[in-house]
C-alpha positions as CSV (number, residue, x, y, z in Angstrom):
1,M,-8.6,6.0,3.7
2,N,-7.0,9.5,3.6
3,L,-5.0,10.1,0.4
4,N,-2.3,12.8,0.2
5,L,-1.0,13.1,-3.4
6,S,1.8,15.5,-4.0
7,G,4.3,16.2,-6.9
8,H,7.9,17.2,-6.7
9,H,8.9,19.1,-9.9
10,L,5.6,17.9,-11.3
11,E,2.1,19.3,-11.5
12,I,-0.6,16.8,-10.5
13,T,-3.2,16.7,-13.3
14,P,-6.7,15.3,-12.9
15,A,-5.7,12.4,-15.2
16,I,-2.8,11.5,-12.9
17,R,-4.9,11.8,-9.8
18,E,-7.6,9.5,-11.3
19,H,-5.0,7.0,-12.3
20,V,-3.5,6.9,-8.8
21,L,-6.9,6.6,-7.2
22,S,-8.0,3.8,-9.5
23,K,-4.8,1.8,-8.7
24,L,-5.0,2.4,-5.0
25,D,-8.6,1.3,-4.9
26,K,-7.3,-2.3,-5.2
27,I,-5.6,-1.9,-1.8
28,K,-8.8,-1.0,-0.1
29,R,-10.4,-4.2,-1.4
30,H,-7.7,-6.4,0.1
31,F,-7.2,-4.7,3.4
32,D,-9.8,-2.6,5.3
33,N,-7.5,-1.1,8.0
34,V,-5.7,1.4,5.8
35,I,-5.5,4.7,7.7
36,D,-3.5,7.0,5.5
37,V,-1.7,6.9,2.2
38,N,0.9,9.5,1.1
39,V,2.0,9.4,-2.5
40,V,4.8,11.5,-3.9
41,L,5.4,11.7,-7.6
42,S,8.6,13.3,-8.8
43,V,10.7,13.9,-11.9
44,D,14.5,13.7,-12.0
45,K,15.8,14.4,-15.5
46,L,14.6,11.3,-17.5
47,V,13.5,9.2,-14.5
48,Q,9.9,9.4,-13.2
49,K,9.7,8.3,-9.6
50,A,6.6,7.3,-7.5
51,E,6.8,6.8,-3.7
52,A,4.1,5.7,-1.3
53,N,3.9,5.6,2.5
54,V,0.9,3.5,3.7
55,H,0.0,3.7,7.4
56,L,-1.8,0.7,8.6
57,S,-2.9,-0.2,12.1
58,G,0.4,-1.1,13.7
59,K,2.7,-0.7,10.7
60,T,3.9,1.7,8.0
61,I,4.8,0.4,4.6
62,F,7.1,2.3,2.2
63,V,7.4,1.5,-1.5
64,E,9.2,3.4,-4.3
65,C,9.4,2.7,-8.1
66,D,11.4,4.3,-11.0
67,D,10.6,4.3,-14.7
68,A,10.8,6.4,-17.8
69,N,7.0,6.6,-17.9
70,L,5.1,8.0,-14.9
71,Y,2.1,5.8,-15.5
72,V,4.2,2.6,-15.6
73,A,5.9,3.7,-12.4
74,I,2.4,4.2,-10.7
75,D,1.3,0.7,-11.9
76,T,4.5,-0.9,-10.6
77,L,4.0,1.0,-7.3
78,A,0.5,-0.3,-6.9
79,E,1.6,-3.9,-7.6
80,K,4.4,-3.8,-5.1
81,L,2.2,-2.1,-2.5
82,D,-0.5,-4.8,-3.1
83,R,2.0,-7.6,-2.5
84,Q,3.3,-6.1,0.7
85,I,-0.2,-5.4,2.1
86,L,-1.3,-8.9,1.3
87,K,1.9,-10.2,3.0
88,H,1.1,-8.1,6.1
89,K,-2.5,-9.3,6.1
90,E,-1.4,-12.9,6.0
91,K,1.0,-12.4,8.9
92,H,-1.7,-10.5,10.8
93,T,-4.3,-13.3,10.4
94,A,-1.7,-16.0,11.2
95,R,-0.9,-14.3,14.5
96,R,-4.5,-14.1,15.6
97,H,-5.2,-16.6,18.3
98,D,-8.6,-18.1,19.2
99,E,-9.8,-19.9,22.3
100,S,-10.0,-23.3,20.5
101,G,-6.3,-24.1,20.5
102,K,-5.1,-22.5,23.8
103,Y,-5.6,-25.2,26.3
104,P,-5.3,-28.6,24.6
105,A,-4.3,-30.4,27.8
106,A,-7.4,-29.3,29.8
107,E,-9.7,-31.0,27.2
108,Q,-8.1,-34.4,27.6
109,E,-8.9,-34.7,31.3
């Protein structure tokens, strides 16, 4: 998983980087096919904003969160991202077809 972390009107400190890495580690546990993650942290007056683009095999997921505290915005971002990736994983496994159910009429003859 490639991680690109950038800040808009904000300096990325090692503490912020470690917090983001620890929260995004949960995503790797749920889904292996994460190719690239782009996280943008920004400050607009009193609103702290966190955005993430996650490139999966076959899909791109975008999530954004706002809060007064940057760490809370990162936590909320990780939760939303986790839910969307689990939803994508469930859809992906539901679409997978195996040979057992393809030809039910041929087995009866």
